[in-house]
N, C-alpha and C positions, 0 to 999 in steps of 0.2 A: 774170503769171500766165501760161500758157498754157493754150489749152481743151484739154480731154479729146477724146480719138480717138475716133470710133466705129466700132466694124467691121463689115463688112459680112457678110452673113449667112455668103457663102462663105469668109471669112476663122474666123470660130468651126467653120463644118462639119467645116475642115479642121483645125480645133487639134483639133477633139473630137476625128476618123477619127484624127489619131496618138495622141491622150495612148491613144486606146481599144488600139490596138496595140504600143502599147510597154508597157501596164499600169500608164499617172504621168497625174498629171490636172495639165491646162491652167488657168494664172492668164493673162485678159487686162485689162493696165494699161492708166491712159487718157493711159498718154506714149504706147497705143501697142505696149509690148514683149508678147508668147508668153511666161509665163516656162512651163517644164516639172518640175514637182518629181513626185519618191515619196511614195506614200501607205504611212502603215503598213497600211494594210488588204492593197494587192498586196502588198506583203513579205511579212506574216505569213503562212503558209499556214494555217491553221486547218482540224488532221486530226479535231478533234472535232466532233460534231454540234452549231448550233446551235439548245441551247434557248432557251427565255427566262430562267431561271435565268443561263444561261452568259454571254448576252448583258448581260444587267444586271450581273453582275457583271465585266465585260468592261467594261461602261460606267464604273463604277464606279471601278474600278482607273482606268485615262484621265484623269478628273476628278483622281484625286489627285495624279497625276503633274503635269497640268499646273499644280494647284495649289505644289506642291510646287517646281517650276522656277522 
């Protein structure tokens, strides 16, 4: 079994900066691979206001979607 890789502070900051610039998120794997992923929040621009009710409804709907998948 291989040893988990430790990322340097500079590598983590570079990955975070690149992810922020592209609107993606970065996942740092134990193998040393840095994976960039699209996030649902960044792909869907909500034009509506973010009230507590709409945030709760969105959270409930996302939970239903995950359970049915």
